[in-house]
DOTILO-742986 format. One record per atom (N, C-alpha, C): residue in one letter; x, y, z. Coordinates in steps of 0.2 Angstrom, whole numbers, padded with zeros to 4 digits, always signed. Each point is the difference from the previous one (the first is absolute). Example, Ala and Ser with C-alpha at 12.3 -4.5 7.8 and 13.67 -1.06 7.14 Angstrom:
REM DOTILO-742986
A+0066-0028+0039;A-0004+0006+0000;A+0004+0006+0000;S-0002+0005-0004;S+0004+0006+0001;S-0004+0005+0003;
REM end
This chain:
REM DOTILO-742986
M-0159-0213-0349;M-0002+0007-0002;M-0007-0001-0002;I-0004+0004+0003;I-0007+0000-0002;I-0003+0007+0000;A-0004+0001-0005;A-0004+0006+0000;A-0007-0001+0001;C-0003+0004+0004;C-0007-0001+0002;C-0004+0007-0001;I+0004+0005-0003;I-0003+0007-0001;I+0000+0001-0007;C-0005+0001-0004;C+0000+0001-0007;C-0005+0006-0001;K-0002+0000-0007;K-0004+0006-0002;K-0005+0002+0004;S-0004-0004+0003;S-0006+0001+0003;S+0000+0000+0008;F+0006-0003+0002;F+0001-0001+0007;F+0004+0006+0003;T-0004+0006+0002;T+0004+0006+0001;T+0002+0001+0007;R-0002-0005+0005;R+0003+0000+0006;R+0003-0006+0002;P+0006+0000+0003;P+0004-0006+0000;P-0002-0005+0006;Y+0001-0006-0001;Y-0002-0006+0005;Y+0006-0002+0004;T-0001-0001+0007;T+0005-0001+0004;T+0002-0008-0001;A+0006-0001-0002;A+0002-0007-0001;A+0007+0000-0002;K+0004-0006+0002;K+0007+0000-0001;K+0001-0007-0005;Y+0002+0001-0006;Y+0001-0006-0004;Y+0006+0000-0003;G+0005-0004+0000;G+0006-0001-0003;G+0004+0007+0001;N+0003+0003-0005;N+0004+0006+0000;N-0004+0006-0001;F-0007-0001+0000;F-0004+0006-0002;F+0000+0005+0005;G+0000-0002+0007;G+0000+0005+0005;G-0007+0000+0003;T-0002+0005+0004;T-0006+0001+0003;T-0004+0006-0003;V-0006-0001-0001;V-0005+0005-0002;V-0006+0000+0004;K-0004+0005+0000;K-0005+0000+0005;K-0007+0002-0004;C-0005-0003+0003;C-0007+0001-0002;C-0005+0000+0005;K-0005+0005-0001;K-0006+0000+0005;K-0005-0005-0002;I-0001-0006+0003;I-0005-0005-0001;I-0005+0000+0004;K-0006+0001-0002;K-0006-0001+0004;K-0005-0005-0002;L+0002-0005-0004;L-0004-0005-0003;L-0001-0005+0006;Y-0006-0003+0000;Y-0002-0006+0004;Y+0002+0000+0007;T-0001+0006+0003;T+0002+0001+0007;T-0005-0004+0004;V-0006+0000-0001;V-0005-0004+0004;V+0002-0007-0001;I+0001-0003-0006;I+0002-0007-0001;I+0006-0002+0004;K+0005+0004+0000;K+0006-0001+0003;K+0000+0000+0008;E-0005+0003+0002;E-0001+0000+0008;E-0004-0006+0002;G-0002-0004-0005;G-0004-0006+0002;G-0007+0000+0001;K-0003+0006-0002;K-0007+0001+0001;K-0004-0003-0007;K-0005-0004+0001;K-0004-0003-0005;K-0005+0005-0003;L+0000+0001-0006;L-0004+0005-0003;L-0006-0004-0004;N-0006+0003+0000;N-0005-0003-0004;N+0000+0003-0007;Y+0004-0003-0004;Y+0001+0003-0007;Y-0006-0001-0004;T-0004-0005+0001;T-0007+0000-0004;T-0004+0005+0002;G+0000+0002+0007;G-0004+0005+0002;G+0002+0007-0002;I+0006+0001+0000;I+0003+0006-0003;I-0002+0001-0007;L+0001-0005-0004;L-0002+0001-0007;L-0008+0001-0001;Q-0004-0003+0004;Q-0007+0001+0000;Q-0002+0007+0001;E+0004+0003+0005;E-0001+0007+0002;E+0002+0005-0006;M+0005-0002-0003;M+0003+0004-0006;M-0005-0001-0006;L-0003-0006-0001;L-0005+0000-0005;L-0006+0004+0001;L-0002+0001+0006;L-0006+0004+0002;L+0002+0007-0001;Y+0007+0002+0002;Y+0002+0007-0001;Y+0000+0002-0007;I+0002-0005-0004;I+0001+0002-0008;I-0007+0001-0002;D-0005-0004+0002;D-0007+0001-0002;D-0003+0007+0002;A+0002+0002+0007;A-0003+0006+0002;A+0003+0006-0003;N+0006-0001-0003;N+0004+0005-0003;N+0001-0001-0008;I-0005-0004-0003;I+0001-0002-0007;I+0001+0006-0005;K-0003+0005+0002;K+0000+0006-0005;K+0006+0005+0002;E+0004-0002+0005;E+0005+0005+0002;E+0007-0003-0003;K+0005+0004+0000;K+0006-0001-0003;K+0004-0005+0005;L+0001-0006-0003;L+0003-0006+0004;L+0007-0002-0003;N+0005-0001+0004;N+0006-0003-0003;N+0003-0005+0005;V+0005-0004-0002;V+0003-0005+0004;V+0003+0003+0006;E+0003+0006+0000;E+0003+0003+0006;E-0005+0002+0005;K-0005+0003-0002;K-0005+0002+0005;K-0004-0006+0003;L-0001-0005-0004;L-0004-0006+0003;L+0005-0004+0005;A+0006-0001-0002;A+0005-0003+0004;A+0001+0003+0007;E+0001+0007-0001;E+0001+0004+0006;E-0006-0001+0005;R-0006+0000-0003;R-0006-0001+0005;R+0000-0007+0003;A+0002-0005-0004;A+0000-0007+0002;A+0006-0001+0005;G+0005+0004+0000;G+0005+0000+0005;G+0006-0005-0002;F+0001+0000-0007;F+0005-0004-0003;F+0004+0004-0005;S+0006-0002-0002;S+0004+0003-0005;S-0004-0001-0007;P+0000+0004-0005;P-0003-0002-0006;P+0002-0006-0003;Y+0006-0002+0001;Y+0002-0007-0003;Y-0003-0006+0003;Y+0000+0000+0007;Y-0003-0005+0004;Y-0007+0000-0001;F-0004+0006+0000;F-0007+0000-0001;F-0002-0003-0007;C+0004+0002-0005;C-0002-0003-0007;C+0001-0007+0000;R+0005-0003+0003;R+0000-0007+0000;R-0006-0004+0004;M-0001+0003+0006;M-0006-0002+0004;M-0006+0000-0004;F-0001+0006-0003;F-0007+0001-0004;F+0000-0005-0006;Q+0005-0001-0003;Q+0000-0005-0006;Q-0001-0007+0003;C+0002-0002+0005;C-0001-0006+0003;C-0007-0001+0002;G-0003+0005+0004;G-0006-0001+0002;G-0006+0001-0004;V+0001+0005-0005;V-0005+0002-0005;V+0000-0004-0006;G+0006-0001-0002;G+0002-0003-0007;G+0001+0005-0006;S+0001+0006+0002;S+0001+0005-0005;S+0005+0005+0003;S+0003+0005-0004;S+0003+0005+0002;S-0004+0005+0003;I+0002+0005+0004;I-0004+0005+0004;I-0004+0004-0005;M+0004+0003-0005;M-0003+0005-0004;M-0004-0003-0006;E+0001-0007-0001;E-0004-0003-0005;E-0007-0001+0004;Y+0000-0002+0006;Y-0006-0001+0004;Y-0004+0006+0000;V+0004+0006+0002;V-0004+0006+0000;V-0003+0002-0006;R+0004-0001-0006;R-0003+0002-0006;R-0006-0005-0002;N+0000-0006+0001;N-0006-0005-0001;N-0005+0002+0005;R+0001+0002+0006;R-0005+0002+0005;R-0004+0006-0003;R+0004+0005-0002;R-0003+0006-0003;R-0005-0002-0006;L+0003-0005-0004;L-0004-0002-0006;L-0007-0003+0002;A+0001-0004+0006;A-0006-0004+0002;A-0005+0005+0003;Y+0002+0005+0003;Y-0005+0006+0003;Y-0003+0004-0006;A+0005+0001-0005;A-0003+0004-0005;A-0005-0004-0004;A+0001-0006-0001;A-0005-0005-0003;A-0007+0001+0003;C+0000+0000+0007;C-0006+0001+0003;C-0004+0006-0001;E+0004+0005-0002;E-0004+0007-0002;E-0002+0001-0007;L+0002-0005-0004;L-0001+0001-0007;L-0008+0000-0002;G-0004-0003+0005;G-0007-0001-0001;G-0003+0006+0002;S+0003+0005+0003;S-0003+0006+0003;S-0002+0005-0005;G+0002+0000-0006;G-0001+0005-0005;G+0005+0005-0001;R+0005+0000+0004;R+0005+0005+0000;R+0005-0001-0006;R+0003+0005-0002;R+0004+0000-0006;R+0006-0005+0002;I+0002-0004-0005;I+0006-0005+0002;I+0006+0004+0002;V+0002+0006-0004;V+0006+0004+0001;V+0000+0003+0007;D-0006+0002+0003;D-0001+0002+0007;D+0002-0005+0005;I-0003-0006-0001;I+0001-0006+0004;I+0008-0001+0000;A+0003+0000-0006;A+0007-0002+0000;A+0004+0005+0003;I-0001+0006+0000;I+0004+0006+0003;I-0001-0001+0008;D-0006-0002+0002;D-0002-0001+0007;D+0005-0005+0003;Y+0002-0005-0004;Y+0004-0006+0003;Y+0007+0000-0003;G+0002+0006-0001;G+0007+0001-0001;G+0003-0001-0007;F-0005-0001-0005;F+0003-0001-0007;F-0001+0007-0003;E+0006+0002-0004;E+0000+0006-0003;E-0004+0001-0006;T-0001-0005-0004;T-0003+0001-0006;T-0005-0006-0001;H-0005+0001-0005;H-0005-0005-0001;H+0003-0006-0003;S+0005+0001-0005;S+0003-0005-0003;S+0004-0005+0004;G+0004+0004+0005;G+0004-0004+0005;G-0005-0004+0004;F-0005+0002+0002;F-0005-0003+0004;F-0003-0006-0004;S-0002+0001-0006;S-0003-0005-0004;S+0005-0006-0001;K+0006+0002-0001;K+0005-0005-0001;K+0001-0005+0006;A+0001+0004+0006;A+0001-0004+0006;A-0007-0004+0001;F-0006+0003-0001;F-0006-0004+0001;F-0001-0006-0004;R+0002+0001-0006;R-0001-0006-0005;R+0005-0006+0002;R+0006+0002+0002;R+0005-0005+0002;R-0002-0003+0007;Y-0004+0003+0004;Y-0002-0003+0006;Y-0006-0004+0000;F-0005+0003-0004;F-0007-0003+0000;F-0001-0004-0007;G+0004+0001-0005;G-0001-0003-0006;G-0005+0003-0005;C-0002+0006+0002;C-0005+0003-0005;C+0001+0008+0002;P-0002+0004-0005;P+0001+0007+0001;P-0006+0002+0005;P+0001+0006+0004;P-0005+0003+0005;P-0006+0001-0004;E-0001+0002-0006;E-0006+0001-0003;E-0005-0006+0000;I+0003-0005-0001;I-0004-0007+0000;I-0001-0002+0007;Y+0005+0001+0004;Y-0001-0002+0007;Y-0006+0004+0004;R+0000+0006-0002;R-0005+0004+0004;R-0007-0002-0001;T-0002-0004-0006;T-0007-0003-0001;T-0002-0005+0005;V+0005-0003+0004;V-0001-0005+0005;V+0003+0002+0006;A+0002+0006+0001;A+0004+0002+0006;A-0004-0001+0007;S+0003-0002+0005;S-0003-0001+0006;S+0003+0005+0005;F-0005+0002+0005;F+0002+0005+0005;F+0003-0003+0006;N+0001-0007+0000;N+0003-0003+0006;N+0007+0001+0001;V+0002+0002+0006;V+0007+0001+0001;V+0004-0006-0001;P+0005+0000-0003;P+0004-0006-0001;P+0003-0003+0006;K+0000-0006+0001;K+0002-0004+0006;K+0008+0001+0000;L+0002+0000+0007;L+0008+0000+0001;L+0002-0007-0002;P+0006-0001-0002;P+0003-0007-0002;P+0001-0004+0007;V+0000-0006-0001;V+0001-0005+0006;V+0008+0000+0000;L+0002+0002+0006;L+0008+0000+0002;L+0002-0007+0001;K+0007-0001-0002;K+0003-0006+0003;K+0002+0001+0007;E+0001-0006+0004;E+0002+0001+0006;E+0007+0001+0001;L+0002+0006+0003;L+0007+0002-0001;L+0004-0001+0007;D-0003-0002+0005;D+0003+0000+0006;D+0006-0005+0000;Q+0000-0005-0004;Q+0005-0005+0000;Q+0003+0000-0007;F-0001+0006-0004;F+0002+0000-0007;F+0004+0005-0001;I+0001+0005+0004;I+0004+0006-0001;I+0007-0001-0003;P+0004-0005+0004;P+0006-0001-0003;P+0001-0001-0007;G-0005-0004-0003;G+0000-0002-0007;G-0001+0006-0004;C-0002+0006+0003;C-0001+0006-0005;C+0006+0003-0002;A+0005-0001+0004;A+0007+0003-0002;A+0002-0002-0006;I+0003+0005-0004;I+0003-0001-0007;I+0005-0005+0001;E+0000-0005-0005;E+0005-0005+0000;E+0004+0001-0006;P+0007+0001+0001;P+0004+0001-0006;P+0001-0006-0004;K+0003+0001-0006;K+0002-0005-0004;K+0008-0001+0002;I+0002-0006+0000;I+0007-0001+0001;I+0003-0002-0006;I+0005+0004-0003;I+0003-0001-0006;I+0008+0000+0001;A+0003-0004-0004;A+0008+0000+0000;A+0002+0004-0007;R+0004+0005+0001;R+0004+0003-0006;R+0007-0004+0000;R+0001-0004-0005;R+0006-0004+0000;R+0006+0004-0002;A-0001+0006-0003;A+0006+0004-0002;A+0000+0007+0003;A+0005+0003+0001;A+0000+0007+0002;A-0002+0005-0006;F-0002+0006+0001;F-0001+0004-0005;F+0002+0007+0002;K+0001+0004-0005;K+0002+0007+0001;K-0005+0005-0001;L+0000+0006+0004;L-0004+0005-0001;L+0004+0007-0001;A-0002+0004-0004;A+0003+0006-0002;A-0005+0006+0002;G+0003+0005+0003;G-0005+0006+0001;G+0004+0005+0004;Y-0004+0003+0005;Y+0002+0006+0004;Y-0001-0002+0007;S+0005+0003+0004;S+0000-0001+0008;S+0000+0006+0003;L-0003+0000+0006;L-0001+0005+0005;L+0003-0002+0007;K+0004+0004+0003;K+0003-0002+0006;K-0005+0004+0005;T-0002-0004+0005;T-0005+0002+0005;T+0001-0004+0007;N-0004+0003+0005;N+0001-0003+0006;N-0007+0000+0004;P-0001-0006+0003;P-0007+0000+0003;P-0001+0005+0006;S+0005+0003+0003;S-0001+0005+0005;S-0003+0006-0003;D+0000+0001-0006;D-0003+0006-0003;D-0007-0001-0003;W-0002-0006+0001;W-0007-0001-0003;W-0006+0003+0003;E+0001+0002+0007;E-0006+0002+0003;E-0001+0007-0002;K+0005+0004-0003;K-0001+0007-0003;K-0002+0000-0007;V+0004-0004-0004;V-0001+0000-0007;V-0001-0007-0003;K-0002-0001-0006;K-0002-0006-0003;K+0004-0001-0006;P+0007-0001+0000;P+0004+0000-0005;P-0001-0005-0006;I-0002-0006+0002;I-0001-0005-0005;I-0006+0002-0005;P-0006+0001+0003;P-0005+0002-0005;P+0002+0006-0004;E+0003+0005+0003;E+0003+0006-0004;E+0005-0002-0005;F+0004-0005+0001;F+0005-0002-0005;F-0003-0003-0006;W-0006-0005+0001;W-0003-0002-0005;W-0004+0005-0004;K-0002+0005+0003;K-0004+0005-0004;K+0005+0004-0004;E+0006+0002+0003;E+0005+0003-0004;E+0002-0004-0006;C+0002-0006+0001;C+0002-0004-0006;C-0005-0001-0005;R-0007+0001+0002;R-0005+0000-0006;R+0000+0006-0003;T+0000+0006+0004;T-0001+0006-0003;T+0006+0003-0004;D+0006-0002+0002;D+0006+0003-0003;D+0002-0004-0006;G-0003-0005-0002;G+0002-0004-0006;G+0004-0005+0001;R+0003-0002+0006;R+0004-0005+0001;R-0003-0007-0001;L-0006-0001+0002;L-0003-0007-0001;L-0001-0001-0007;E-0003+0006-0004;E-0001-0001-0007;E+0007-0001-0004;K+0005+0003+0003;K+0007-0002-0003;K+0001-0007+0000;L-0001-0003+0007;L+0002-0007+0001;L-0004-0005-0005;H-0007+0002-0001;H-0004-0004-0004;H+0002+0000-0007;G+0004+0005-0002;G+0002+0000-0007;G+0007-0003-0001;E+0003-0002+0005;E+0007-0003-0001;E-0001-0007-0004;S+0006-0002-0003;S+0000-0006-0004;S+0001-0006+0005;F+0003+0002+0006;F+0001-0006+0005;F-0006-0002+0004;L-0006+0004-0001;L-0006-0002+0004;L-0003-0007-0002;K-0001-0004+0005;K-0002-0006-0001;K-0008+0000+0000;Y-0003+0003+0005;Y-0007+0000+0000;Y-0002+0008+0002;H-0006+0001-0002;H-0003+0007+0002;H-0003-0001+0006;A+0004-0001+0005;A-0003+0000+0007;A+0006+0003+0005;E-0003+0003+0005;E+0005+0004+0005;E+0001-0004+0006;Y+0006+0001+0003;Y+0002-0003+0007;Y+0001+0006+0005;G-0002-0002+0006;G+0002+0004+0006;G+0004-0004+0005;A+0006+0002+0002;A+0003-0004+0005;A+0005+0004+0004;C+0002-0003+0006;C+0005+0003+0004;C+0006-0004+0001;F+0006+0004+0000;F+0006-0003+0000;F+0004+0003+0006;P+0003-0003+0004;P+0004+0003+0006;P+0006+0004-0003;D+0001+0005+0004;D+0006+0004-0002;D+0006-0001+0005;Y-0001-0005+0005;Y+0005-0002+0004;Y+0003+0006+0004;C-0005+0004+0002;C+0003+0006+0005;C-0003-0001+0007;E+0004+0002+0005;E-0003-0001+0007;E-0006+0004+0001;N-0001+0005-0003;N-0006+0004+0001;N-0007-0003-0003;G+0001-0005-0003;G-0006-0003-0003;G-0002+0002-0007;D+0004+0004-0003;D-0002+0002-0007;D-0001-0006-0005;F-0004+0000-0005;F+0000-0005-0005;F-0002+0004-0006;L+0000-0004-0006;L-0001+0002-0006;L-0007-0002-0002;Y-0005+0004-0002;Y-0006-0002-0003;Y+0001+0000-0008;F-0002-0005-0003;F+0001-0001-0007;F-0006+0000-0004;V-0001+0003-0006;V-0005+0000-0004;V+0003-0002-0007;G-0003-0005-0003;G+0003-0002-0006;G-0004-0006-0004;V+0004-0003-0005;V-0003-0005-0004;V+0005-0006-0001;E-0003-0005-0002;E+0004-0006-0001;E+0003+0000-0007;V+0007-0002+0000;V+0003+0001-0006;V+0002-0007-0004;K+0001+0000-0006;K+0001-0006-0004;K+0007-0003+0002;E+0001-0006-0001;E+0007-0003+0001;E+0005+0002-0005;R+0006+0001+0002;R+0005+0002-0004;R-0001+0006-0004;H-0003+0005+0003;H+0000+0007-0003;H+0004+0005+0004;N+0003+0004-0003;N+0004+0005+0003;N-0005+0006+0003;I+0002+0002+0006;I-0005+0005+0003;I+0004+0006+0001;P-0002+0006-0003;P+0003+0006+0000;P+0002+0002+0008;A+0005+0004+0000;A+0003+0001+0007;A-0004+0005+0004;D-0005+0003-0003;D-0004+0005+0004;D-0006-0003+0003;Y+0000-0007+0000;Y-0005-0004+0004;Y+0003-0004+0005;D-0004+0000+0006;D+0003-0005+0005;D-0003-0007-0002;V+0005-0005+0002;V-0002-0007-0002;V+0001-0004+0006;Y-0005-0004+0002;Y+0000-0005+0005;Y-0002-0007-0002;T+0002-0005+0004;T-0002-0007-0002;T-0004-0003+0006;I-0006-0002-0002;I-0004-0004+0004;I+0002-0007+0000;P+0003-0003+0005;P+0002-0007+0000;P-0005-0005-0001;R+0001-0006-0002;R-0005-0005+0000;R-0002-0002+0007;A-0007-0002+0000;A-0003-0001+0007;A-0006-0003-0001;V-0003-0002+0005;V-0007-0002+0001;V-0004+0006+0003;F-0005+0002-0004;F-0004+0005+0002;F-0007-0001+0002;A-0003+0003+0005;A-0007+0000+0002;A-0003+0006-0004;V-0005-0001-0004;V-0002+0006-0005;V-0007+0002+0003;F-0001+0006+0002;F-0006+0002+0003;F-0003+0005-0005;T-0006+0000-0002;T-0004+0004-0004;T-0004+0005+0004;T+0000+0006-0001;T-0004+0005+0004;T-0007+0000-0002;L-0004+0002+0004;L-0007+0001-0001;L-0001+0005-0006;P-0005+0000-0004;P-0001+0005-0005;P-0002+0006+0002;G+0003+0005-0003;G-0002+0007+0002;G+0002+0005-0006;D-0003+0006+0001;D+0001+0005-0005;D+0007+0003+0001;E+0002+0005-0004;E+0006+0003+0001;E+0001+0003+0007;E-0005+0003+0002;E+0001+0003+0007;E+0000-0005+0006;N-0003-0005-0001;N+0000-0005+0006;N+0005-0006-0001;L+0003+0000-0005;L+0005-0006-0001;L+0006+0001+0005;P+0003+0006+0002;P+0005+0000+0005;P-0003-0003+0006;T-0006+0002+0002;T-0003-0003+0007;T+0000-0008-0001;A-0002-0002-0005;A+0000-0008-0001;A+0007-0003+0001;G+0005+0004-0003;G+0007-0003+0001;G+0002+0000+0007;K-0001+0006+0003;K+0002+0001+0007;K-0003-0006+0004;D-0007-0001-0001;D-0003-0005+0004;D+0002-0007-0001;T+0002-0001-0006;T+0003-0007-0002;T+0006-0001+0003;W+0005+0005+0000;W+0006-0001+0004;W-0001-0001+0007;Q-0004+0004+0003;Q-0002-0001+0007;Q-0002-0007+0002;Y-0005-0002-0004;Y-0003-0007+0000;Y+0006-0005+0000;I+0005+0000-0005;I+0005-0004-0001;I+0004-0001+0007;F+0002+0005+0003;F+0004+0000+0005;F-0003-0001+0007;S-0006+0002+0000;S-0004-0001+0007;S-0004-0006+0000;E-0002-0003-0006;E-0004-0006+0001;E+0003-0006-0004;W+0001+0001-0007;W+0002-0005-0004;W+0007-0003+0002;L+0005+0004+0001;L+0007-0003+0001;L+0000-0004+0006;P-0002+0003+0006;P+0000-0004+0006;P-0003-0007+0000;N-0005-0001-0004;N-0004-0006+0000;N+0001-0004-0006;S+0005+0002-0004;S+0001-0004-0007;S+0004-0006+0000;G+0005+0000+0005;G+0005-0005+0000;G+0006+0002-0004;Y+0000+0006-0003;Y+0005+0003-0003;Y+0004+0005+0003;E+0006+0002-0002;E+0003+0006+0003;E+0003+0003-0006;I+0002+0007+0000;I+0003+0003-0005;I+0007-0002-0002;D+0001-0001-0006;D+0006-0002-0003;D+0005+0007+0001;S+0005+0000+0004;S+0004+0006+0001;S+0004+0001-0005;K+0001-0005-0005;K+0004+0002-0006;K-0003+0003-0006;G-0007+0000+0001;G-0004+0003-0006;G-0002+0007+0001;F-0004+0002-0005;F-0003+0007+0001;F-0007-0001-0002;A-0004+0004+0004;A-0008+0000-0002;A-0001+0006-0005;F-0005-0001-0003;F-0001+0006-0005;F-0008+0000-0002;E-0002+0005-0002;E-0007+0001-0003;E+0000+0000-0008;L-0004-0003-0003;L-0001-0001-0007;L-0006+0004-0002;Y+0001+0005-0005;Y-0006+0003-0002;Y+0000-0001-0008;D-0005-0004-0002;D-0001-0002-0007;D-0006+0003-0003;E-0002-0003-0005;E-0006+0003-0004;E-0006+0000+0005;R-0001-0004+0005;R-0005+0000+0005;R+0000+0006+0004;S+0005+0004+0000;S+0001+0006+0005;S-0001+0007-0004;M-0002-0001-0007;M+0000+0006-0004;M-0007+0003-0001;G-0005-0003+0002;G-0007+0003-0001;G-0002+0005+0005;K-0006+0002-0001;K-0003+0005+0004;K-0003-0003+0006;T-0003-0006-0001;T-0003-0004+0006;T+0002-0007+0000;E-0001-0003+0005;E+0001-0008+0001;E+0007-0001-0001;N+0005+0004+0002;N+0007-0001-0001;N+0003-0004+0006;V+0004-0004-0002;V+0004-0005+0005;V+0007+0000-0001;F+0005-0001+0004;F+0006-0002-0001;F+0003-0006+0004;D+0006-0002-0001;D+0002-0006+0004;D+0006+0002+0004;I+0000-0003+0006;I+0006+0000+0005;I+0003-0006+0000;Y+0007+0000-0002;Y+0004-0006+0000;Y+0004+0000+0007;L-0001-0005+0004;L+0004-0001+0006;L+0005-0006+0000;P+0006+0000+0000;P+0005-0005+0000;P-0001-0004+0006;I-0001-0007+0000;I-0001-0004+0006;I+0004-0006+0000;V+0001-0003+0006;V+0003-0007+0001;V-0004-0003+0005;K+0000-0007+0000;K-0004-0003+0005;K+0003+0001+0007;R-0004+0001+0005;R+0002+0002+0007;R+0003-0007+0003;P+0006+0001+0003;P+0003-0006+0003;P-0005-0003+0006;L+0000-0007+0000;L-0004-0003+0006;L+0003+0001+0006;
REM end
């Protein structure tokens, strides 16, 4: 039994594992790579760096840049990190600071320069500037240069791209554990028209159910789980579950659904950082990467006796730089 559809994965993926059945997903990742065509990844990155410079004062985000480069946001982020040595938006921010530094000697007000390069306030710009250059802009402007900052030297990626893929941690949970929470019966055939799983999370947050869970005495951690459990129906129905981990030897009130996650070896994937709006996309891309890239080349297969789940802890609760973990039960593939 395996679940590969959780909070952020709003379209199902075509696969048959254990007793879980068949679900479907539209995958458009890595089409060119799978067709056997060799791409000049370093050249693509070079073009993207030039594009960022040419649009340095425009609104740029990961999705827009990835689409222009012709990759999924997830894959492009990994490629960029490997080639440039920093995340995309960190590079964009630092590049804007470098261009802003060039203009400090022009006599313009610092706040006007800051706004030109996408910073909303003088204080926000000064804090970022000091962190990057080691001094405030007021001091830097006395020695400011009008030279356009050079582009970074890229690593050679043509033979390096496979290493850009996220590598999970392999951990063993020696004991089973229980989850308590709420379930929703759903079917993948309905997902083209509606998105029941994200709506279910929203409802649980807004109607007080999650708040109630976090106030229970049986709560083990202030973290939330999303998982799928088969309903053993011929039409492919399954139960999507939202809940928390419970302490051992605690009675659970009857109004909660309770499930047991069996002991297993897990591959644990951490999504790329994102804000509240982009985190679902990061999750969906991670699931797609797991099944289309990592699993076929890993030497592992899914443990059909286990359950996959998503874990949302304190790293998922902020406004920016949020991540969550995907736990995939695995066993060594037979030789």
